[in-house]
C-alpha positions in Angstrom: 0.0 0.3 -0.2 3.0 2.4 0.7 5.2 1.6 -2.4 1.7 2.3 -4.4 0.9 5.7 -2.9 5.3 6.9 -2.9 5.4 6.1 -6.8 1.2 7.8 -7.3 3.0 10.8 -5.1 6.2 11.0 -7.3 3.9 11.3 -10.4 1.8 13.8 -9.0 4.9 16.2 -7.5 6.1 15.4 -11.3 3.5 16.7 -13.7 0.5 18.4 -11.4 -1.6 15.6 -11.3 -2.5 11.6 -11.2 -2.2 11.0 -8.0 -6.1 9.3 -7.9 -6.7 8.0 -11.8 -2.8 5.6 -10.6 -2.8 5.1 -6.7 -6.9 4.5 -6.8 -6.9 1.0 -9.3 -3.5 0.1 -7.7 -4.3 0.3 -4.4 -7.8 -1.5 -5.2 -5.5 -4.8 -5.6 -4.9 -5.0 -2.0 -8.2 -3.1 -0.4 -11.6 -2.9 -1.4 -12.3 0.2 -3.6 -14.5 2.1 -1.2 -11.3 2.1 1.3 -9.3 2.9 -2.1 -11.3 5.9 -2.2 -11.6 7.2 1.4 -7.8 7.2 2.4 -6.3 8.6 -0.3 -8.5 11.7 -0.3 -6.8 12.9 2.5 -2.9 12.5 0.6 -4.6 14.2 -2.5 -5.7 17.2 -0.5 -2.1 17.7 1.1 -0.6 18.1 -1.4 -2.7 20.0 -3.5 -2.9 22.8 -0.7 0.7 22.5 -0.7 0.8 23.0 -4.9 -1.5 25.1 -5.0 0.5 27.7 -2.1 4.3 27.0 -3.5 3.7 28.5 -7.3 2.2 31.3 -9.1 -0.5 33.4 -7.5 -3.1 31.8 -5.6 -5.6 34.9 -5.4 -5.7 35.7 -9.2 -6.1 31.3 -9.9 -9.1 31.4 -8.0 -10.9 34.2 -8.9 -9.7 33.3 -12.9 -11.9 30.0 -12.6 -14.7 31.2 -10.0 -17.1 30.2 -11.6 -15.7 27.1 -13.7 -15.8 25.5 -9.6 -19.9 26.9 -9.6 -21.0 25.5 -12.7 -18.8 21.9 -11.7 -21.2 22.3 -8.2 -24.6 22.0 -10.5 -22.9 19.5 -12.8 -22.1 16.4 -10.3 -25.4 17.1 -9.3 -26.4 16.0 -13.0 -23.8 13.7 -12.9 -24.7 11.2 -10.1 -28.2 11.9 -11.7 -27.5 10.1 -15.0 -25.8 8.0 -13.0 -28.4 6.1 -12.3 -29.7 6.2 -16.3 -25.6 5.6 -17.5 -23.9 3.2 -17.6 -20.4 3.5 -15.8 -18.2 2.0 -18.1 -19.8 3.2 -21.0 -19.3 6.5 -19.7 -15.7 5.4 -18.6 -14.7 4.2 -22.0 -16.5 7.5 -23.8 -14.1 9.6 -21.6 -10.8 7.2 -23.0 -11.7 7.7 -26.0 -12.1 11.7 -26.1 -8.7 11.9 -23.6 -6.8 9.0 -26.7 -7.9 11.7 -29.6 -6.9 15.3 -27.4 -3.1 13.1 -26.3 -3.2 12.5 -30.8 -4.0 15.7 -32.2 -1.6 17.7 -30.0 0.8 14.8 -30.9 0.4 15.9 -34.3 0.2 19.4 -33.8 -3.7 19.5 -35.1 -5.0 20.8 -31.4 -6.8 23.4 -31.3 -5.9 26.3 -28.5 -8.5 27.8 -26.6 -8.6 31.7 -26.9 -8.0 33.7 -24.7 -11.2 35.9 -24.7 -13.5 32.1 -25.0 -12.6 31.9 -21.4 -14.9 33.6 -19.4 -18.0 31.5 -21.3 -15.4 28.4 -21.7 -14.7 27.8 -18.2 -18.3 27.9 -16.7 -18.9 24.7 -19.3 -16.0 23.1 -18.9 -16.5 23.2 -15.6 -20.5 21.6 -16.0 -18.2 19.2 -18.1 -16.3 18.1 -15.5 -19.1 17.8 -12.7 -21.2 15.6 -15.3 -18.0 13.5 -15.8 -16.7 13.2 -12.4 -20.7 12.6 -11.6 -21.2 9.6 -13.8 -17.5 8.3 -13.8 -15.6 9.3 -10.2 -13.1 11.3 -12.5 -14.1 15.2 -12.9 -9.9 15.4 -13.2 -9.4 14.1 -16.8 -11.5 17.3 -17.9 -10.7 19.4 -16.3 -6.6 18.9 -17.4 -7.7 18.4 -20.7 -9.1 22.4 -21.3 -6.3 23.7 -19.0 -4.3 22.0 -20.7 -6.1 23.5 -24.2 -5.9 27.1 -22.7 -1.8 26.7 -23.3 -1.0 27.8 -19.2 2.7 28.1 -18.5 3.9 25.3 -16.5 3.3 27.0 -12.8 -0.1 28.2 -13.4 -1.1 25.0 -15.2 -0.2 23.1 -11.9 -1.8 26.2 -9.9 -5.9 25.8 -11.8 -5.6 22.1 -11.6 -4.4 22.5 -7.5 -7.5 24.9 -7.2 -9.8 23.5 -8.6 -8.7 19.8 -7.4 -8.8 21.1 -3.7 -12.5 22.1 -3.7 -13.5 18.5 -5.7 -11.2 16.9 -2.9 -13.0 18.9 0.5 -16.6 18.2 -0.8 -15.6 14.1 -1.4 -14.4 14.2 2.3 -17.4 15.8 3.5 -19.9 13.2 2.1 -17.6 10.7 3.5 -17.7 12.0 6.8 -21.0 12.3 6.4 -21.5 8.8 5.5 -19.3 7.7 7.9 -16.7 6.0 5.2 -14.0 7.2 6.9 -13.6 6.0 10.9 -11.2 6.7 13.2 -8.8 3.6 12.3 -9.3 4.4 8.1 -8.3 8.5 8.9 -5.3 6.9 11.0 -4.2 4.9 7.7 -6.0 8.1 5.6 -2.7 10.0 7.7 -0.3 7.9 7.5 -0.5 7.6 3.7 0.0 11.0 3.7 2.9 11.1 5.4 3.9 8.7 2.7 2.4 10.6 -0.1 4.6 13.5 1.1 8.1 11.6 0.3 7.5 11.2 -3.1 5.9 14.5 -3.5 8.8 15.8 -2.2 10.7 14.0 -5.4 8.5 15.4 -7.4 8.5 18.9 -6.9 12.1 19.3 -7.7 11.6 16.7 -10.7 8.8 19.0 -11.6 11.2 22.5 -11.1 13.7 20.8 -13.7 11.4 20.6 -16.6 11.3 23.1 -18.8 7.5 24.0 -20.1 8.6 21.9 -23.3 9.2 18.4 -21.5 6.3 18.9 -19.0 3.6 19.4 -21.7 5.0 16.4 -23.1 4.9 14.5 -20.1 1.2 15.3 -18.8 0.7 14.4 -23.1 2.2 11.2 -22.0 0.6 10.7 -18.9 -2.8 11.5 -20.5 -1.9 8.8 -23.0 -1.7 6.2 -20.7 -4.5 7.3 -18.7 -6.4 7.5 -22.1 -5.6 4.3 -22.7 -6.5 2.5 -19.1 -10.2 4.3 -19.5 -10.4 2.5 -22.8 -9.9 -0.8 -21.6 -11.5 -0.5 -18.2 -14.7 0.5 -19.9 -14.3 -2.2 -22.0 -13.5 -5.0 -19.9 
């Protein structure tokens, strides 16, 4: 369990995201999925908080993407309703195909960039889509990462935006699991211990992140998205 968290935290420190996407399926090989999800929330919040205040301008990022979060909350409610009507496996497969198309277009230089003057009206739409996807698949991160990458954010702005939005979603999730008593004291202590392990891998990942120039950072993000997209397709088909 500790080795899985260490590896996933190293990846997150390097590219700014990917911790739950990598750690959850690997951890579910040794514990049930619900336990895996619950014990990983606290480490994620701590690491994203560090990322958010470490670089960039936190207040500027908060003002810039506040409408995205508001629409995301609405989307989460809609997505939860869709969960009762749509197969999560089908939604996961569709999301994986979309990610692979996005990565392919970027790798070939054909992916359209989001013009700056579109951001005011497109951010709420992106938040709504991320919320719906999150409600159905429990993976709101992927659409957000795709949107931030499409905006062409510089490395530190990208990391700050990812961290800010992820903190919001994970705090809501933490409140929900606490309300439904899915985080009893024994699991809370496990989560705290895993947070300490995660911070070790995260620290190493941050050093690697600082060494990556913008071009290498973009390539690392696309490479991880490619692997993630393929995994989502396989998971959706299985």
